[in-house]
C-alpha positions in Angstrom: -0.2 0.0 0.1 1.2 3.4 -0.7 2.7 4.9 2.7 4.6 8.3 3.3 6.5 7.3 6.2 6.3 10.3 8.8 6.2 10.2 8.6 27.1 -12.4 -10.5 27.9 -12.3 -7.1 31.4 -14.1 -7.0 33.0 -11.6 -9.5 31.9 -8.6 -7.1 34.6 -8.4 -4.7 34.2 -6.9 -1.0 35.5 -3.5 0.1 38.6 -2.8 1.3 38.9 -2.9 4.9 37.5 0.5 6.4 39.4 3.2 7.9 39.2 3.7 11.8 35.8 4.6 13.1 34.8 8.4 13.7 32.1 10.1 15.6 30.1 10.5 12.7 26.9 8.2 12.1 27.3 5.6 9.4 24.9 7.1 7.5 26.7 10.2 7.3 27.8 11.7 3.7 28.6 15.0 2.4 27.3 14.0 -1.2 24.7 16.9 -2.7 22.7 16.9 -5.8 21.0 19.6 -7.9 18.2 20.0 -10.2 19.8 20.2 -13.7 16.5 19.9 -15.7 18.0 17.3 -18.0 15.4 14.7 -17.8 12.2 15.2 -19.8 8.8 14.8 -17.4 5.6 15.9 -17.1 3.3 15.3 -14.1 5.4 13.3 -12.4 4.2 10.9 -9.6 6.7 9.0 -7.3 6.3 5.6 -5.7 9.1 4.4 -3.1 9.0 0.5 -3.9 10.2 -1.1 -0.8 10.5 -4.3 -2.4 13.6 -2.9 -4.5 14.7 -0.2 -2.7 14.2 2.2 -5.8 12.2 5.2 -6.6 10.4 5.1 -9.6 8.6 8.2 -11.4 6.0 8.0 -13.9 5.4 10.7 -16.3 2.9 11.9 -18.9 6.1 12.4 -21.2 9.0 10.3 -21.9 7.8 7.0 -22.9 9.4 5.0 -26.0 7.8 4.2 -29.2 4.9 2.1 -28.7 4.1 2.9 -25.1 2.3 5.6 -22.9 3.9 7.2 -19.9 7.9 7.5 -19.4 9.3 5.3 -16.2 12.2 6.8 -14.4 14.1 5.1 -11.8 16.4 6.4 -9.1 18.5 5.1 -6.0 18.2 8.4 -4.6 15.3 10.4 -5.5 17.8 12.9 -7.3 19.5 10.9 -9.9 17.3 9.3 -12.6 17.7 6.9 -15.1 15.1 6.4 -17.6 13.8 2.9 -18.1 13.3 1.4 -21.6 9.8 1.6 -23.2 7.2 2.8 -21.0 4.5 1.9 -18.5 1.6 0.9 -20.6 1.8 -0.6 -24.2 -0.1 1.6 -26.9 -1.5 -1.8 -28.4 -3.0 -3.2 -25.2 -6.2 -5.0 -26.3 -8.2 -3.6 -23.8 -7.3 0.2 -24.1 -10.4 2.2 -24.3 -8.9 5.7 -24.7 -7.3 7.2 -28.0 -5.0 10.2 -26.8 -4.6 12.5 -24.4 -2.9 9.8 -21.9 -1.9 12.0 -18.9 -0.9 12.0 -15.1 0.1 8.5 -14.2 0.3 7.4 -10.6 1.2 4.0 -9.3 0.5 2.1 -5.9 1.9 -1.2 -4.9 -0.1 -3.6 -2.7 2.6 -5.3 -0.6 0.5 -8.3 0.5 -0.6 -9.2 -3.3 2.6 -7.9 -5.1 0.6 -6.2 -7.7 1.2 -2.5 -8.7 -1.7 -0.6 -10.0 -1.4 2.2 -12.3 -4.0 5.1 -12.4 -4.2 7.2 -15.4 -6.2 9.7 -17.4 -7.1 9.1 -21.2 -9.8 10.6 -23.4 -12.1 8.3 -25.5 -13.7 10.2 -28.7 -15.6 6.9 -29.6 -17.6 7.5 -26.4 -18.6 10.9 -26.2 -22.1 10.4 -26.9 -22.5 7.6 -24.9 -20.5 8.8 -21.7 -21.4 12.3 -21.7 -24.6 12.5 -23.8 -23.1 14.5 -26.5 -21.6 13.7 -29.9 -19.4 16.9 -29.8 -18.1 16.9 -26.5 -14.8 18.5 -26.4 -13.1 16.7 -23.7 -14.6 13.2 -23.1 -12.0 12.3 -20.2 -12.1 9.2 -17.9 -9.6 7.2 -15.4 -8.4 4.1 -16.5 -6.5 1.3 -14.4 -3.8 -1.1 -15.3 -1.6 -3.5 -13.5 1.8 -5.0 -13.7 3.8 -7.4 -11.5 7.0 -5.1 -12.0 7.0 -1.4 -11.1 8.7 -1.1 -14.3 5.9 -2.3 -16.5 4.4 -3.4 -18.8 1.0 -2.8 -17.3 -2.1 -4.3 -18.8 -5.5 -2.7 -18.5 -8.1 -4.6 -15.9 -10.9 -3.9 -18.3 -11.4 -2.3 -21.5 -13.6 0.3 -19.8 -12.4 3.0 -17.4 -13.7 3.3 -13.9 -17.4 3.2 -13.5 -17.4 6.7 -12.1 -20.1 9.2 -13.8 -19.8 12.3 -11.9 -23.0 14.5 -12.8 -23.3 18.2 -12.0 -27.4 18.5 -11.9 -27.3 22.3 -11.0 -25.0 23.6 -13.8 -26.1 25.6 -16.4 -24.6 24.0 -19.7 -23.9 27.4 -21.0 -21.6 25.5 -23.7 -25.3 24.9 -25.4 -25.7 28.7 -25.9 -22.1 29.2 -27.6 -20.5 29.2 -30.7 -18.9 26.2 -32.4 -15.2 27.6 -31.0 -16.8 27.2 -27.8 -14.6 30.2 -26.7 -17.3 32.9 -26.1 -19.7 32.3 -23.3 -22.7 34.1 -22.5 -22.2 38.2 -21.8 -24.1 37.9 -18.7 -25.2 35.6 -15.6 -28.8 36.2 -16.4 -28.4 35.0 -20.3 -26.1 32.0 -19.0 -28.8 30.7 -16.5 -31.2 30.4 -19.3 -29.2 27.2 -20.2 -30.4 24.1 -19.6 -29.4 22.3 -16.2 -27.4 19.2 -16.0 -23.9 18.0 -17.6 -21.6 15.1 -17.0 -18.2 15.7 -15.7 -14.8 15.0 -17.6 -11.9 13.9 -15.2 -8.3 13.8 -15.3 -5.4 13.7 -12.5 -6.3 10.9 -10.4 -5.0 10.7 -7.2 -5.9 7.9 -4.6 -5.5 8.1 -0.7 -5.2 5.0 1.3 -6.5 6.3 4.7 -6.4 3.3 7.0 -8.8 1.0 5.9 -10.4 3.8 3.8 -9.7 4.8 0.0 -10.6 7.8 -1.8 -10.0 8.8 -5.3 -9.3 12.3 -6.4 -9.7 13.6 -9.8 -9.5 17.0 -11.4 -13.1 18.3 -12.7 -11.9 18.9 -16.4 -12.5 22.8 -17.4 -14.7 22.0 -20.0 -18.2 22.6 -19.2 -17.6 24.1 -16.1 -18.2 27.6 -17.0 -18.5 29.7 -13.6 -20.0 33.3 -13.1 -17.2 35.3 -11.7 -18.8 38.2 -9.6 -15.5 40.2 -9.2 -14.8 40.2 -12.7 -18.3 40.2 -14.0 -18.0 37.6 -16.8 -17.8 33.8 -17.1 -14.3 31.9 -16.6 -14.1 28.4 -17.4 -12.6 26.4 -14.5 -11.2 23.1 -13.2 -11.4 22.0 -9.7 -10.9 19.1 -7.5 -13.5 16.6 -6.6 -13.5 13.4 -4.9 -15.2 10.2 -4.1 -14.9 7.2 -1.6 -13.8 3.9 -3.4 -14.7 0.3 -2.6 -11.8 -1.9 -1.6 -12.4 -5.3 -3.3 -10.2 -4.0 -6.1 -7.0 -3.8 -3.7 -7.4 -7.1 -2.1 -8.5 -9.2 -5.4 -5.1 -11.7 -5.3 -5.6 -11.8 -9.3 -6.0 -8.1 -9.8 -8.8 -8.4 -11.9 -11.2 -6.3 -10.2 -11.9 -2.9 -11.5 -12.1 -0.1 -8.8 -15.8 1.1 -7.9 -16.8 4.1 -6.0 -18.9 3.8 -2.9 -22.7 2.5 -3.5 -23.9 5.7 -1.6 -22.5 8.0 -4.6 -23.7 5.4 -7.4 -26.7 7.5 -9.0 -26.8 10.2 -6.2 -27.4 12.9 -8.2 -29.9 11.7 -10.8 -32.3 14.4 -11.7 -34.8 15.1 -14.3 -33.6 16.7 -17.4 -30.1 17.1 -19.1 -28.6 14.9 -21.4 -29.1 10.9 -22.2 -26.4 9.0 -20.8 -25.3 6.7 -18.1 -26.0 6.5 -14.3 -25.7 10.1 -12.7 -23.2 9.7 -10.1 -22.5 11.8 -6.6 -19.1 13.5 -5.7 -17.7 16.0 -3.4 -15.8 19.4 -4.7 -13.0 19.5 -2.4 -11.4 22.4 -3.9 -12.5 25.1 -6.3 -12.1 28.9 -6.6 -15.4 30.5 -5.7 -15.2 29.2 -2.1 -11.8 30.3 -1.2 -10.4 33.0 -3.7 -6.9 33.6 -3.8 -5.5 36.0 -6.5 -2.6 33.9 -7.6 -4.7 31.6 -9.3 -5.9 34.5 -12.1 -3.0 34.5 -14.3 -5.0 33.2 -17.2 -8.6 34.9 -16.7 -8.2 37.6 -19.3 -6.4 35.0 -22.1 -9.2 35.6 -24.6 -8.5 39.2 -25.0 -4.6 38.9 -24.8 -4.5 35.8 -27.4 -7.2 37.6 -29.6 -9.8 35.1 -29.3 -7.4 32.3 -29.2 -7.6 30.8 -26.1 -10.6 30.8 -23.2 -10.5 32.8 -20.0 -9.7 30.0 -17.6 -8.5 29.1 -14.2 -7.3 26.1 -13.0 -7.0 23.7 -9.8 -5.6 20.5 -11.0 -2.9 17.8 -10.3 -3.6 17.1 -6.7 -1.7 15.4 -4.3 -2.7 14.4 -0.8 -1.0 13.6 2.4 -2.2 12.8 5.9 -0.2 13.9 8.9 -1.7 13.4 12.1 -5.4 14.7 12.2 -4.8 16.8 9.1 -4.9 16.2 5.4 -2.7 18.6 3.2 -3.8 18.7 -0.5 -1.4 20.2 -3.0 -2.9 21.3 -6.1 -1.6 23.3 -9.5 -3.1 26.5 -10.6 -2.8 28.6 -13.8 -1.9 27.5 -17.6 0.5 24.9 -17.3 2.2 26.1 -20.4 2.8 29.7 -18.7 5.8 30.6 -16.2 3.1 31.4 -13.8 1.9 27.7 -13.4 2.5 27.3 -9.5 1.4 24.8 -6.7 -0.7 25.9 -3.7 -2.1 23.5 -0.8 -5.1 23.6 1.1 -5.8 21.5 4.8 -8.9 19.8 6.0 -9.5 17.7 9.4 -11.6 15.2 6.7 -10.5 13.5 3.4 -13.6 14.9 2.0 -13.4 18.3 3.3 -14.0 21.1 3.4 -10.5 22.3 2.7 -8.9 25.7 3.5 -6.1 27.0 1.2 -3.0 28.2 2.9 -2.3 31.9 3.2 1.5 31.3 2.1 0.0 30.0 -1.4 1.8 29.6 -3.9 4.6 27.4 -2.4 6.2 26.7 -5.6 6.3 29.2 -8.1 8.4 30.5 -11.1 11.7 32.3 -9.8 14.0 33.8 -12.5 16.8 34.4 -10.0 17.3 30.6 -10.0 16.0 29.8 -13.6 12.6 27.7 -12.9 9.5 28.4 -14.6 6.2 26.6 -15.0 6.6 24.7 -11.9 3.8 22.2 -11.0 1.7 19.1 -11.0 4.1 16.9 -8.7 3.9 14.4 -6.0 5.1 14.2 -2.5 7.6 11.3 -1.6 9.5 10.5 1.5 13.2 9.9 2.2 14.4 6.5 2.2 14.6 6.8 6.0 11.2 8.6 6.5 12.7 11.4 8.1 12.1 14.1 5.2 9.4 15.0 2.6 10.1 15.7 -1.1 8.2 17.0 -3.6 9.1 15.9 -7.3 7.5 18.0 -10.2 7.7 19.2 -13.4 9.2 22.7 -14.4 11.1 24.7 -17.3 14.5 25.8 -16.9 13.4 28.9 -19.3 9.9 30.6 -20.1 11.1 29.6 -23.9 11.6 25.8 -23.1 8.7 23.8 -24.4 9.6 20.2 -22.9 9.0 20.1 -19.2 11.8 18.7 -17.0 12.0 16.7 -13.6 12.7 18.7 -10.3 13.2 17.3 -6.8 12.6 19.9 -3.9 12.9 19.3 -0.2 9.8 20.1 1.4 9.1 21.0 4.8 6.1 20.1 7.3 6.6 22.7 10.4 3.9 24.2 12.4 1.0 22.8 10.6 2.5 24.4 7.4 3.9 23.0 4.0 6.8 25.1 2.2 9.0 24.1 -0.6 12.6 24.9 -0.7 13.2 25.7 -4.2 16.5 25.1 -5.6 18.7 24.7 -8.6 22.0 24.7 -6.5 23.7 22.1 -4.1 21.4 20.5 -1.8 22.2 17.7 0.7 20.9 14.0 -0.6 17.9 12.8 0.8 18.2 11.3 4.5 18.7 7.6 4.5 20.2 7.1 1.1 23.7 6.7 2.5 25.9 4.8 3.2 26.9 4.5 -0.3 29.0 1.2 -1.2 31.4 0.9 -4.0 32.0 -2.5 -5.2 34.4 -3.4 -7.8 34.4 -6.8 -10.2 37.9 -7.8 -8.6 39.7 -7.5 -5.4 43.0 -7.4 -7.3 44.3 -7.9 -10.9 47.4 -10.1 -12.3 47.7 -9.4 -16.1 50.2 -10.4 -18.6 52.0 -7.7 -20.5 49.9 -6.4 -23.6 46.7 -8.0 -22.2 43.1 -6.4 -21.4 40.8 -6.7 -19.0 37.5 -4.8 -18.2 37.1 -3.8 -14.7 33.4 -3.2 -13.7 32.0 -1.5 -10.8 28.8 -0.3 -9.0 27.6 2.0 -6.6 24.7 1.2 -4.3 22.8 3.0 -1.7 21.9 1.9 2.1 18.7 0.1 0.5 21.1 -1.9 -1.9 19.7 0.4 -5.0 22.1 0.9 -7.8 22.8 4.6 -8.4 22.2 5.6 -12.0 25.8 6.0 -12.7 24.6 6.8 -16.7 23.3 10.0 -15.4 26.0 12.6 -15.2 25.1 14.0 -12.0 27.3 11.2 -10.6 30.4 9.2 -11.7 33.1 6.8 -10.4 36.5 8.0 -11.2 39.4 5.7 -11.8 43.1 6.5 -11.9 46.3 4.3 -11.9 49.6 5.8 -11.4 52.6 4.7 -13.3 53.4 3.0 -16.6 52.3 -0.7 -15.6 48.6 0.0 -16.8 46.9 2.2 -18.9 42.9 3.0 -18.4 41.1 3.2 -21.5 37.2 3.4 -22.6 36.1 4.4 -19.3 32.2 4.4 -19.0 29.5 4.9 -16.6 29.8 1.0 -15.5 33.6 0.1 -15.9 37.0 0.8 -17.5 39.3 -1.4 -19.6 42.6 -2.1 -17.8 45.3 -2.1 -20.6 48.8 -3.8 -19.0 51.6 -2.0 -20.6 55.0 -3.2 -18.8 55.9 -5.3 -15.9 55.4 -3.7 -12.7 52.9 -3.0 -9.8 50.2 -0.1 -9.4 47.0 0.5 -7.5 43.9 1.4 -9.2 41.9 4.0 -7.2 38.3 4.1 -7.7 36.4 6.9 -6.1 32.5 7.7 -6.2 32.1 11.5 -7.1 29.1 14.0 -7.6 28.8 16.8 -10.0 28.3 20.2 -8.7 26.0 22.9 -9.9 28.9 25.3 -10.7 30.6 22.5 -12.5 33.1 19.8 -12.2 32.9 16.9 -9.6 33.6 16.4 -6.1 34.7 13.0 -4.3 31.8 12.0 -2.0 32.8 11.3 1.6 31.4 8.8 3.9 31.5 8.4 7.8 34.7 6.5 7.3 36.4 8.3 4.7 36.0 8.5 0.9 33.6 6.3 -1.2 36.5 4.4 -2.7 38.3 1.2 -3.2 41.7 0.2 -4.0 42.6 -2.6 -6.2 46.2 -3.9 -6.4 47.6 -4.7 -9.8 50.6 -6.7 -11.2 51.5 -6.7 -14.6 54.0 -9.6 -15.6 
């Protein structure tokens, strides 16, 4: 279950004998990391997989050909490697969606060993059947797929999305009064209230809360068909917001992982009313976060986009990409606001004593936002993760290193929870690695080498975290440096996982391998542990 803690072997030689013990704790290290914005990723969700010791980040972007959703892996929550392929094969025979595959999240059930992938997608073929109109613009729903491996591939449990049909019986569907571009709403509230009542709600950005024996699904009510009259601006603004519904638990306990999640019976058909479009069962839900009930000015970056874009964009407001954390008796809900394409995209949070609210937005919002001084823009839609030892919180999100960068990138930020307040320490400088990653272990494929002059041998290495997960040495944020003084050997073809030792002339030398981390200002620094540098010395004899 998802939790945030509150919080060939014979060829691999053992390390040389450690130096004398010091007063430093065994887990101490001076290793750092920095956000180099090199990995393409969007809407990242992070799973700490206790079975392997790795962190996995699932992304809307970054998948290989023939797959949806990129998968990244890290031993330290900071240096990532992209896994081959992706999470969900595009040719899954039970795929109900056709595009807009967004916002994947993965949860592991430790009792059954199954991994569950929740995701959003659009199904154009089902516009009429699911939403009541053949021209419905954003027919998005939530799918669920399963795998025995956190890296996938995942397979859809069903050829249908979750059977959740949220329906708003009190919404005047002003889209029915608008022109074909669907960008110009009625000019007055009175005119808008002439529109028919009732609309089905498209949903994106799933997030699941496991709260003891209870489970809740949080989704973003997609902005389409959600024009709200803004009394301050005197006009309609199209909005997304966060809604939630309790889930049943049979899907989680199914040992074969063939059961689709379903909403609690009390919400099934709860919003059935006369009128509105023909369609499926009309389900209830709870709005846990919207603009109108808790207004904050920072969410208004795009409310005048129609005029500013000469009619190419709608006046819109977003509250999406939620992630929820319980600490004690308080629930913390992070969310993103403003257009994801703009520098002003940011993250706020709200708190409640109940998983279904009411939630109150924090006065300190936004807690993550563009910062030109450090070169970080369009910061948003992330997830909360704990350090390996559970003593620290992190927020892993996407952003851009410049306003003109189209591709979203992966960032890891330290998050603080103190005095009931969340904060994010936004940084592109050197930061300490997460607590519990160390001690690092550097191992080589040989204790010693005996070579004949003119021969060659490949010496391999690996660096592991305290959990035994291997560091992503192909990521240039970290590396192993190899050095050998004298003329006995020459080191050639050094790569992320090894070097070729070429014997040149009879004699003796020692190859020293040292684990290093890259610095934000450039260059590398040796990593130290509690007992000295993270290194190993390999005696070499050339005959």
